[in-house]
Rosetta silent file (secondary structure, phi, psi, omega in degrees, C-alpha in Angstrom):
SEQUENCE: MPPTHTTLTTLVKTYFNHIDAHNPTAASALFSPTATFTIQTEQTTFTGREAIHAMLARFTARVTTMEHRVRSIVADETTGRVATQQYFVGGMSDGTRCDMVNCNFFDVVEVDGEGRIGGVVVWMAGGSSPLV
SCORE:     score description
SCORE:     0.000 S_00000001
   1 L     0.000  125.374  178.911  -19.432   14.074   -1.719 S_00000001
   2 L   -62.835  151.036  177.748  -16.817   13.733    1.150 S_00000001
   3 L   -66.435  147.648  176.232  -15.484   10.223    1.740 S_00000001
   4 L   -99.519  171.119  176.630  -17.004    8.139    4.509 S_00000001
   5 H   -57.917  -44.485 -176.629  -15.155    5.993    6.990 S_00000001
   6 H   -63.278  -48.008 -178.654  -16.372    2.951    5.173 S_00000001
   7 H   -63.312  -33.472 -176.605  -15.232    4.134    1.685 S_00000001
   8 H   -73.241  -48.270 -177.519  -11.835    5.159    2.997 S_00000001
   9 H   -67.792  -35.775  178.847  -11.173    1.863    4.823 S_00000001
  10 H   -65.713  -38.875  174.354  -12.545   -0.274    2.032 S_00000001
  11 H   -56.143  -53.539 -177.773  -10.101    1.395   -0.489 S_00000001
  12 H   -66.421  -40.882  178.972   -7.134    0.653    1.698 S_00000001
  13 H   -66.210  -33.351  179.490   -8.257   -2.918    2.545 S_00000001
  14 H   -69.037  -44.680  176.033   -8.861   -3.572   -1.228 S_00000001
  15 H   -51.060  -52.554  179.761   -5.276   -2.372   -1.921 S_00000001
  16 H   -61.935  -40.308  174.279   -3.865   -4.845    0.615 S_00000001
  17 H   -57.652  -45.734  176.855   -6.072   -7.606   -0.708 S_00000001
  18 H   -65.744  -38.562  173.436   -4.772   -7.050   -4.319 S_00000001
  19 H   -59.966  -50.423  179.872   -1.155   -7.004   -3.156 S_00000001
  20 H   -60.370  -31.651  177.475   -1.679  -10.243   -1.192 S_00000001
  21 L   -85.698   12.747 -179.988   -3.252  -11.788   -4.285 S_00000001
  22 L    56.331   41.852  176.133   -0.099  -10.841   -6.364 S_00000001
  23 L  -117.462   80.534 -177.242   -2.130   -8.466   -8.471 S_00000001
  24 H   -65.863  -26.218  179.808   -0.054   -5.289   -8.982 S_00000001
  25 H   -67.014  -48.525  179.782   -2.260   -4.170  -11.828 S_00000001
  26 H   -66.230  -34.526 -178.446   -5.392   -4.050   -9.770 S_00000001
  27 H   -74.440  -36.583 -178.415   -3.576   -2.516   -6.761 S_00000001
  28 H   -76.017  -21.280  174.626   -1.899    0.216   -8.875 S_00000001
  29 L   -72.681  -14.236  175.930   -5.306    1.073  -10.488 S_00000001
  30 L   -80.342  -10.659  173.184   -6.428    2.254   -7.035 S_00000001
  31 E   -85.163  150.970  174.220   -3.907    5.113   -7.270 S_00000001
  32 E   -72.113  163.743 -177.801   -4.392    8.427   -8.912 S_00000001
  33 E   -61.556  -29.312 -174.585   -2.273    8.965  -12.092 S_00000001
  34 E  -102.341   12.371 -173.381   -0.033   11.490  -10.131 S_00000001
  35 E   -67.515  162.078  170.714    0.277    9.493   -6.882 S_00000001
  36 E  -117.500  149.406  178.274    3.339    9.019   -4.799 S_00000001
  37 E  -130.216  108.726 -175.990    4.474    5.902   -2.915 S_00000001
  38 E  -110.747  126.426  168.215    7.204    6.765   -0.319 S_00000001
  39 E  -103.971   94.757 -173.698    9.057    4.087    1.715 S_00000001
  40 H   -56.160  -39.877  178.378   10.215    6.339    4.309 S_00000001
  41 H   -67.425  -14.960  177.843   12.573    3.868    5.986 S_00000001
  42 H  -110.118   -4.188 -175.865   14.374    3.424    2.647 S_00000001
  43 L    53.092   47.677 -176.480   14.171    7.192    1.630 S_00000001
  44 E  -128.474  139.025  175.513   12.661    6.133   -1.689 S_00000001
  45 E  -135.935  138.328  174.600    9.668    7.588   -3.544 S_00000001
  46 E  -111.019  130.779 -173.905    7.947    6.312   -6.632 S_00000001
  47 E  -112.536  125.206 -179.163    6.026    8.972   -8.530 S_00000001
  48 L    95.072  143.831  175.891    3.081    8.210  -10.821 S_00000001
  49 H   -45.538  -45.329 -177.190    0.790    5.171  -11.372 S_00000001
  50 H   -66.943  -43.154 -179.431    3.196    3.590  -13.863 S_00000001
  51 H   -71.892  -32.199  175.560    6.197    3.748  -11.498 S_00000001
  52 H   -65.095  -50.605  174.849    4.108    2.490   -8.612 S_00000001
  53 H   -48.128  -46.508 -179.555    2.903   -0.427  -10.778 S_00000001
  54 H   -60.080  -43.233 -178.524    6.458   -1.265  -11.779 S_00000001
  55 H   -69.190  -38.752  176.025    7.600   -1.304   -8.208 S_00000001
  56 H   -68.211  -38.396  179.353    4.614   -3.464   -7.049 S_00000001
  57 H   -64.258  -44.014  179.259    5.229   -5.841   -9.972 S_00000001
  58 H   -61.834  -46.157 -176.797    8.914   -6.303   -8.927 S_00000001
  59 H   -58.383  -52.978 -177.134    7.797   -6.736   -5.299 S_00000001
  60 H   -66.842  -24.108  175.821    5.091   -9.338   -6.044 S_00000001
  61 H   -68.625  -35.638 -175.927    7.662  -11.249   -8.291 S_00000001
  62 H   -82.407  -12.942 -173.682   10.082  -11.491   -5.336 S_00000001
  63 E  -116.978  123.575 -178.936    7.548  -12.708   -2.806 S_00000001
  64 E   -80.477  -46.354  177.990    6.103  -16.171   -3.195 S_00000001
  65 E  -133.133  147.212  175.407    3.566  -15.900   -0.382 S_00000001
  66 E  -158.872  153.991  174.004    2.380  -12.813    1.646 S_00000001
  67 E  -150.889  134.124  171.412   -0.279  -11.588    3.889 S_00000001
  68 E   -98.193  105.301  178.841   -0.814   -8.164    5.339 S_00000001
  69 E   -88.207   87.703 -177.131   -2.471   -8.693    8.769 S_00000001
  70 E   -67.400  118.855  179.165   -4.006   -5.317    9.490 S_00000001
  71 E   -90.078  -31.342  178.011   -3.989   -4.779   13.229 S_00000001
  72 E  -155.476  150.180  177.794   -5.508   -1.387   13.252 S_00000001
  73 E  -143.705  136.356 -178.370   -6.972    1.161   10.774 S_00000001
  74 E  -129.645  128.177  177.426   -7.889    4.736   11.550 S_00000001
  75 E  -120.399  138.168  175.132   -9.754    6.886    8.929 S_00000001
  76 E  -111.359  103.011 -175.966  -10.266   10.701    8.985 S_00000001
  77 L   -66.564  -38.175 -174.150  -13.264   11.501    6.732 S_00000001
  78 L   -65.779  -44.706 -174.745  -12.540   15.292    6.923 S_00000001
  79 L   -90.119  -18.721 -171.412   -8.950   14.998    5.617 S_00000001
  80 L    73.511   30.614 -176.068   -9.288   11.800    3.498 S_00000001
  81 E  -115.985  147.597 -177.193   -6.495   10.177    5.323 S_00000001
  82 E  -133.700  133.863  176.204   -6.164    6.613    6.505 S_00000001
  83 E  -118.397  137.769 -179.373   -3.503    5.119    8.837 S_00000001
  84 E  -128.821  153.833  166.223   -2.814    1.423    9.186 S_00000001
  85 E  -127.920  131.860  178.519   -0.581   -0.871   11.265 S_00000001
  86 E  -145.315  160.936  174.394   -0.129   -4.297    9.937 S_00000001
  87 E  -107.231  116.865 -177.484    2.030   -7.311   10.311 S_00000001
  88 E   -94.732  130.110 -179.029    3.471   -8.401    7.053 S_00000001
  89 E  -117.791  114.611 -174.824    4.223  -12.164    6.747 S_00000001
  90 E  -135.735  145.753  171.725    6.157  -13.048    3.551 S_00000001
  91 E  -110.691  120.668 -177.023    7.978  -15.907    1.936 S_00000001
  92 E   -86.817  160.952 -178.016   10.583  -14.654   -0.427 S_00000001
  93 L   -69.643  -12.458  174.344   11.446  -16.342   -3.718 S_00000001
  94 L   -92.252    9.359  173.194   14.922  -17.162   -2.401 S_00000001
  95 L    91.053   -4.244 -177.321   13.378  -19.306    0.393 S_00000001
  96 L   -87.352  166.140  172.968   13.923  -16.724    3.184 S_00000001
  97 E  -105.473  152.705 -179.839   11.142  -15.251    5.336 S_00000001
  98 E  -137.891   92.140 -178.875   10.454  -11.626    5.622 S_00000001
  99 E  -112.544  128.437  171.161    8.084  -10.847    8.615 S_00000001
 100 E  -156.242  166.316  173.042    7.790   -7.296    9.875 S_00000001
 101 E   -94.128  136.554 -178.212    5.580   -4.624   11.306 S_00000001
 102 E  -131.142  153.842  173.366    4.632   -1.854    9.031 S_00000001
 103 E  -127.430  136.740  174.399    2.638    1.393    9.386 S_00000001
 104 E  -121.196  144.724  178.080    1.149    3.056    6.176 S_00000001
 105 E  -122.408  115.327 -172.923   -0.277    6.516    5.917 S_00000001
 106 E  -113.100  134.301  167.877   -2.600    6.964    2.951 S_00000001
 107 E  -102.092  121.645  176.623   -4.028   10.189    1.420 S_00000001
 108 E  -104.160  131.903 -175.490   -7.173    9.627   -0.604 S_00000001
 109 E  -126.701  158.821 -177.267   -8.171   12.059   -3.319 S_00000001
 110 E   -96.788  130.182  177.670  -11.070   12.237   -5.656 S_00000001
 111 E  -128.236  114.938 -178.403  -10.401   11.417   -9.321 S_00000001
 112 L    52.617   39.813  176.458  -13.287   11.474  -11.856 S_00000001
 113 L    83.318    5.751 -173.889  -15.748   11.122   -8.965 S_00000001
 114 E  -124.708  144.233  170.952  -13.928    8.110   -7.363 S_00000001
 115 E   -74.626  129.981  179.607  -11.743    7.912   -4.394 S_00000001
 116 E  -133.827  152.972  178.491   -8.144    7.059   -5.345 S_00000001
 117 E   -73.451  117.013  177.062   -4.943    6.809   -3.322 S_00000001
 118 E   -88.340  -21.737  179.687   -3.100   10.042   -3.870 S_00000001
 119 E  -171.783  151.262  174.020   -0.178    9.128   -1.796 S_00000001
 120 E  -143.594  139.085  178.304    1.099    6.612    0.717 S_00000001
 121 E  -119.864  121.381 -172.885    3.997    6.812    3.131 S_00000001
 122 E  -112.491  134.708  172.126    5.284    3.460    4.515 S_00000001
 123 E  -119.413  135.171 -178.759    7.438    2.739    7.601 S_00000001
 124 E  -127.147  142.291  179.420    8.832   -0.773    8.037 S_00000001
 125 E  -131.654  132.461  175.612   10.385   -2.363   11.081 S_00000001
 126 L   113.685   13.722  177.599   12.145   -5.710   11.226 S_00000001
 127 L   150.420  178.536  174.806   14.434   -5.906    8.222 S_00000001
 128 L   -75.837  153.749 -171.451   15.117   -4.269    4.884 S_00000001
 129 L   -72.634  133.458  174.722   12.202   -3.443    2.690 S_00000001
 130 L   -82.603   -1.916 -178.940   11.238   -6.189    0.077 S_00000001
 131 L   -75.606  -30.928 -176.322    9.689   -3.198   -1.847 S_00000001
 132 L  -113.954    0.000    0.000   12.942   -1.825   -3.165 S_00000001
């Protein structure tokens, strides 16, 4: 069954909720086993759920507080793609702030009858990426 607007946007919102809750295990479980996570502005790609989990675990360890304030979300049910624009507000473990505008582009794939994130490409503006 093709994904609906609701299933696509719920998957992406759930991902952001898990990240904001400092739960990289739950967040990475939303990815397919062979997913890619590309930070385009850093020219860096993580391949596979385990590599994505490790990157998210490092990220959540460096950020003491964070919130992804999603400003817009667009889903295309035909292609299984979701685009988001969000304002990231973060407090880093060294006491500095990291606030930036980000755009993420998600590809959703079916794995064992469930929608999973097959890939995401991230663009960040306003500073260096706290993800790498």
